[in-house]
C-alpha positions as CSV (number, residue, x, y, z in Angstrom):
1,M,-14.2,-169.4,26.8
2,T,-17.5,-170.6,28.3
3,Y,-19.5,-168.1,26.3
4,D,-17.7,-169.1,23.1
5,A,-18.7,-172.7,23.8
6,L,-22.3,-171.6,24.1
7,L,-22.0,-169.6,20.9
8,A,-20.8,-172.8,19.2
9,L,-23.8,-174.6,20.6
10,H,-25.9,-171.8,19.0
11,G,-24.4,-172.7,15.6
12,W,-21.3,-170.6,15.4
13,G,-18.4,-172.1,13.5
14,R,-14.7,-171.4,13.2
15,D,-15.3,-168.9,10.4
16,D,-17.8,-167.0,12.5
17,F,-15.3,-166.5,15.3
18,A,-12.5,-165.7,12.9
19,H,-14.5,-163.0,11.1
20,A,-16.2,-161.4,14.1
21,T,-14.9,-158.1,15.3
22,A,-14.0,-157.8,18.9
23,D,-17.1,-155.5,19.5
24,F,-19.4,-157.9,17.8
25,L,-18.0,-160.9,19.7
26,A,-18.4,-159.0,23.0
27,A,-22.0,-158.1,22.0
28,A,-22.8,-161.8,21.2
29,R,-21.3,-162.9,24.5
30,F,-23.4,-160.3,26.4
31,A,-26.5,-161.6,24.5
32,L,-25.8,-165.0,25.9
33,F,-25.4,-163.6,29.4
34,A,-28.7,-161.7,29.0
35,E,-30.4,-164.8,27.7
36,R,-29.5,-166.6,30.9
37,V,-30.1,-163.9,33.4
38,G,-33.4,-162.6,32.0
39,P,-35.5,-165.6,33.2
40,M,-33.7,-165.4,36.6
41,L,-34.7,-161.8,36.9
42,E,-38.3,-162.6,36.2
43,K,-38.3,-165.4,38.9
44,T,-36.6,-163.1,41.4
45,E,-39.2,-160.4,40.7
46,Q,-41.9,-163.0,41.6
47,V,-40.2,-163.6,44.9
48,R,-40.0,-159.8,45.6
49,D,-43.8,-159.6,44.8
50,M,-44.8,-162.4,47.1
51,E,-47.4,-161.3,49.7
52,V,-46.9,-161.7,53.4
53,T,-50.3,-162.8,54.8
54,R,-51.8,-163.1,58.2
55,D,-52.5,-166.7,57.8
56,M,-48.7,-167.4,57.6
57,T,-46.9,-168.5,60.7
58,P,-44.6,-165.8,62.2
59,S,-41.6,-167.8,61.0
60,S,-43.0,-168.1,57.5
61,Q,-43.7,-164.4,57.5
62,R,-40.1,-163.7,58.5
63,A,-38.7,-166.1,55.9
64,V,-40.8,-164.4,53.1
65,M,-39.8,-160.9,54.3
66,K,-36.1,-162.0,54.2
67,A,-36.5,-163.5,50.8
68,K,-38.2,-160.4,49.5
69,A,-35.4,-158.2,50.8
70,E,-32.7,-160.4,49.3
71,A,-34.7,-160.5,46.0
72,T,-34.8,-156.7,45.9
73,E,-31.0,-156.5,46.2
74,A,-30.5,-159.2,43.6
75,I,-32.9,-157.4,41.2
76,D,-30.9,-154.2,41.5
77,A,-27.7,-156.1,40.7
78,M,-29.2,-158.0,37.8
79,R,-30.8,-154.9,36.3
80,A,-27.5,-153.0,36.5
81,A,-25.7,-155.9,34.7
82,L,-28.4,-156.3,32.1
83,Y,-29.1,-152.7,31.4
84,P,-25.8,-150.8,31.8
85,E,-25.8,-147.1,31.2
86,D,-24.9,-146.3,27.6
87,D,-21.4,-144.9,27.6
88,D,-21.4,-144.0,23.9
89,D,-20.7,-140.4,23.1
90,G,-22.7,-140.5,19.9
């Protein structure tokens, strides 16, 4: 339902929903998901790419290393969700 509300905010009307096939509606909902997650992936990649430098305090170094490790895990999950393997047989 949330994705349908977002589609309505993007200009979809009752007729659009009524005439959309289930596959097309699923693709439109996924496009909204990707539209939201894409920028988060980019920001998370920036965290992963942060440098740990010698001028940081030891606690800052640990915090950055922890954030980088967590970002790497999140990136893997986001990429898996954004770029699922194609299961079409054709």
